[in-house]
C-alpha positions as CSV (number, residue, x, y, z in Angstrom):
1,M,-0.9,14.5,1.4
2,D,-1.8,11.2,-0.5
3,R,0.6,8.8,1.6
4,I,0.1,7.4,4.9
5,E,4.1,8.3,6.1
6,Q,3.2,7.3,9.5
7,F,2.7,3.6,8.1
8,A,6.1,3.2,7.2
9,L,8.0,0.0,8.3
10,P,10.1,0.5,11.4
11,A,13.7,1.6,11.6
12,G,16.0,-1.0,11.5
13,A,13.9,-3.8,9.6
14,A,16.3,-6.0,7.9
15,G,15.0,-4.4,4.1
16,T,12.3,-4.6,1.9
17,V,11.7,-8.1,0.3
18,T,11.2,-8.5,-3.1
19,D,9.2,-11.9,-3.6
20,V,7.7,-14.7,-1.9
21,G,10.6,-16.7,-2.2
22,T,12.5,-14.1,-0.3
23,V,9.9,-14.1,2.6
24,I,10.2,-18.3,2.7
25,E,13.9,-18.0,3.0
26,R,13.7,-15.6,5.8
27,M,11.4,-17.7,7.6
28,Q,13.5,-20.6,7.2
29,A,16.5,-18.6,8.5
30,F,14.3,-17.7,11.6
31,R,13.4,-21.3,12.3
32,S,16.9,-22.5,12.4
33,D,17.6,-19.7,14.7
34,W,14.9,-20.3,17.7
35,P,14.2,-23.7,19.5
36,P,11.0,-25.8,18.3
37,G,9.2,-24.8,21.8
38,D,9.8,-20.8,21.2
39,G,6.5,-19.2,21.0
40,V,7.7,-17.1,18.2
41,A,9.0,-20.1,16.4
42,V,5.8,-21.8,16.4
43,F,3.8,-18.8,15.1
44,N,6.6,-18.6,12.2
45,Q,6.1,-22.3,11.4
46,V,2.5,-21.8,11.0
47,Y,3.3,-18.7,9.0
48,L,6.0,-20.7,6.9
49,T,3.6,-23.3,6.2
50,V,0.9,-20.5,4.9
51,T,3.3,-18.9,2.7
52,E,5.0,-22.0,1.2
53,A,1.0,-23.0,0.3
54,I,0.3,-19.6,-1.0
55,G,3.3,-19.8,-3.2
56,R,2.5,-23.0,-4.7
57,H,-0.7,-21.7,-5.6
58,I,0.7,-18.8,-7.2
59,A,3.2,-20.8,-9.1
60,G,0.4,-23.2,-10.1
61,G,-2.0,-20.1,-11.3
62,A,-4.5,-20.2,-8.9
63,F,-4.7,-16.6,-8.8
64,P,-5.7,-14.6,-12.3
65,D,-3.5,-11.5,-11.3
66,R,-0.1,-13.0,-9.9
67,E,1.3,-9.7,-9.6
68,A,-1.3,-8.3,-7.4
69,V,-1.6,-11.4,-5.0
70,S,2.4,-11.5,-4.7
71,T,2.4,-7.8,-4.0
72,L,-0.4,-8.1,-1.1
73,D,1.5,-11.3,-0.1
74,V,5.0,-9.8,0.3
75,R,3.7,-6.5,1.7
76,F,1.8,-8.1,4.4
77,A,4.7,-10.3,5.3
78,E,7.2,-7.5,5.5
79,R,5.0,-6.4,8.5
80,Y,5.8,-9.7,10.5
81,L,9.5,-9.6,9.3
82,A,9.8,-5.9,10.5
83,A,8.5,-7.1,14.0
84,V,10.9,-9.5,14.4
85,D,13.7,-7.7,13.3
86,T,12.6,-4.7,15.4
87,A,12.2,-7.0,18.6
88,V,15.5,-9.1,17.7
89,S,17.4,-5.6,18.0
90,G,16.0,-4.4,21.1
91,G,13.3,-2.0,19.9
92,R,9.7,-2.2,20.7
93,P,7.5,-4.0,18.0
94,P,4.0,-2.8,17.4
95,E,1.6,-3.4,20.5
96,C,-0.1,-6.2,18.5
97,W,3.3,-8.1,18.6
98,R,4.6,-8.0,22.1
99,P,2.6,-10.0,23.9
100,L,4.1,-13.1,21.4
101,F,7.4,-11.7,22.0
102,Q,7.2,-11.2,25.9
103,F,5.6,-14.6,26.8
104,R,7.0,-16.6,24.1
105,R,9.0,-18.8,26.7
106,H,6.2,-19.2,29.5
107,P,5.6,-22.5,30.4
108,G,2.1,-22.7,30.9
109,V,1.3,-21.4,27.4
110,R,0.5,-23.9,24.9
111,P,1.8,-24.1,21.3
112,L,-1.9,-23.4,19.8
113,Q,-2.0,-20.0,21.8
114,F,1.0,-18.9,20.4
115,A,-0.2,-19.4,17.0
116,L,-3.4,-18.0,17.6
117,A,-1.9,-14.9,19.2
118,G,0.3,-14.4,16.2
119,V,-2.2,-14.8,13.7
120,N,-4.1,-12.3,15.5
121,A,-1.6,-9.9,15.8
122,H,-1.1,-10.4,12.1
123,I,-4.7,-10.3,10.7
124,G,-5.9,-7.9,13.4
125,H,-3.3,-5.3,12.8
126,D,-0.8,-5.9,9.4
127,L,-3.5,-7.3,7.3
128,A,-5.3,-4.0,6.8
129,L,-1.9,-2.0,6.2
130,A,-0.7,-4.4,4.1
131,V,-3.7,-3.7,1.5
132,V,-3.0,0.1,1.7
133,D,0.6,-0.4,0.9
134,A,0.0,-2.9,-2.0
135,C,-2.5,-0.4,-3.3
136,R,0.4,2.2,-3.2
137,T,2.8,-0.1,-4.7
138,L,0.2,-0.9,-7.4
139,G,-1.2,2.3,-8.1
140,C,-4.8,0.8,-7.4
141,A,-7.6,1.3,-4.6
142,P,-8.6,-1.3,-2.1
143,A,-11.7,-2.4,-4.1
144,D,-9.2,-3.5,-7.0
145,L,-7.6,-5.8,-4.4
146,K,-10.7,-7.3,-3.2
147,E,-10.8,-10.7,-5.2
148,E,-7.1,-11.5,-4.0
149,F,-8.1,-10.7,-0.4
150,D,-10.7,-12.9,-0.5
151,R,-8.6,-15.8,-2.3
152,V,-6.0,-15.4,0.2
153,G,-8.5,-15.0,3.2
154,D,-10.0,-18.4,1.9
155,L,-6.8,-20.1,1.9
156,L,-6.1,-18.8,5.5
157,V,-9.3,-20.1,6.8
158,M,-8.4,-23.7,5.7
159,L,-5.1,-23.8,6.7
160,E,-6.2,-22.2,10.5
161,E,-8.4,-25.2,10.5
162,R,-5.6,-27.6,10.1
163,I,-3.5,-25.8,12.6
164,R,-6.3,-26.1,15.1
165,E,-6.3,-29.2,14.5
166,D,-2.6,-29.9,14.5
167,L,-1.8,-28.2,18.0
168,M,-4.6,-28.9,19.8
169,P,-4.0,-31.6,22.5
170,G,-5.9,-35.0,22.1
171,P,-9.1,-35.5,23.4
172,D,-7.4,-37.5,26.3
173,L,-5.4,-34.4,27.3
174,L,-8.3,-32.0,27.6
175,E,-11.3,-31.7,29.8
176,I,-14.4,-29.9,28.7
177,A,-13.7,-27.2,31.4
178,D,-10.1,-26.9,30.0
179,P,-9.4,-23.1,29.5
180,L,-7.9,-23.6,26.0
181,V,-10.9,-24.8,24.6
182,H,-12.3,-21.9,25.8
183,L,-9.6,-19.8,24.5
184,A,-9.6,-21.9,21.0
185,G,-13.1,-21.0,20.5
186,S,-13.2,-17.4,21.2
187,W,-11.4,-16.1,18.2
188,S,-12.5,-16.1,14.7
189,L,-9.7,-15.8,11.6
190,D,-12.8,-15.4,9.5
191,R,-14.2,-12.3,11.4
192,A,-10.6,-11.0,12.1
193,R,-10.5,-10.9,8.1
194,D,-13.7,-8.8,7.4
195,A,-12.9,-6.2,10.3
196,S,-9.1,-5.7,8.4
197,W,-10.8,-5.4,5.2
198,S,-13.2,-2.6,6.5
199,A,-10.2,-1.3,8.5
200,A,-8.2,-1.3,5.3
201,R,-10.9,0.7,3.3
202,M,-10.9,2.8,6.3
203,L,-7.4,4.2,5.9
204,W,-7.8,4.2,2.6
205,Q,-10.2,7.0,2.7
206,L,-8.1,8.5,5.5
207,R,-4.8,8.8,3.6
208,G,-5.4,11.9,3.2
209,V,-5.4,12.8,6.8
210,P,-2.6,11.6,8.2
211,L,-3.1,12.7,12.1
212,L,-6.5,10.7,12.0
213,A,-5.0,7.9,10.0
214,E,-2.2,7.3,12.7
215,E,-5.0,7.4,15.4
216,F,-7.0,4.9,13.5
217,R,-4.2,2.6,13.2
218,A,-2.8,2.9,16.6
219,R,-6.5,2.1,18.0
220,M,-6.1,-1.0,16.0
221,D,-3.0,-2.0,17.1
222,S,-3.5,-1.6,20.7
223,G,-6.5,-3.5,20.4
224,A,-5.2,-6.6,18.6
225,G,-2.6,-6.3,21.4
226,M,-5.1,-6.6,24.1
227,V,-6.7,-9.7,22.5
228,G,-3.5,-11.1,22.3
229,R,-2.6,-10.7,25.9
230,F,-6.0,-12.5,26.6
231,L,-5.3,-15.5,23.8
232,L,-1.8,-16.1,25.9
233,T,-3.3,-16.6,29.4
234,P,-1.3,-19.4,30.9
235,C,-3.4,-22.6,31.1
236,R,-1.3,-24.8,32.9
């Protein structure tokens, strides 16, 4: 078996998106449906900002292989869109996403926590699967996508820094012992991205052993979910 069938997008997803523009349109539609303080809306705005930036870079020729980076970006976004569709329809999204949907209206959780929890779910689980999805779509191996993976990752790291600056309360609102300071400093997108690349390579090697591949994916999913619950610890 040369496909990892267990990694198919959940039933009930709104359908396969075809390009970055379609991804942006769907995220913009979510933004109009949810109130600004909603935790999922906070992450959605962050992800929309990232996706719009990647779209501009693709259009501007920043990536040598536009097809590869577009495919990776779209396959990646599909995982988030499917999680939203599943939750909205009353289903159970992957474990990595459940804390964000469960705590999305908690008054003690701050916007930065919602953003980091969403990024953690998407990078800690979805990114590795997206690499495998993209490889199947393009007929290549993960090593062939390493340059695109790194270029997108570098942009994500820069945007993460800006997100922290925009969503972290000002110094006058924080004390050095504020739990948010410790939570925000306990998670690194750069390290999560490196772990996702290793996971993608492992999943690719396991694609002919679907039971082991699914067990590995499930462990990755539950681990990201546990980190997400810690990141959403109420701070007020």
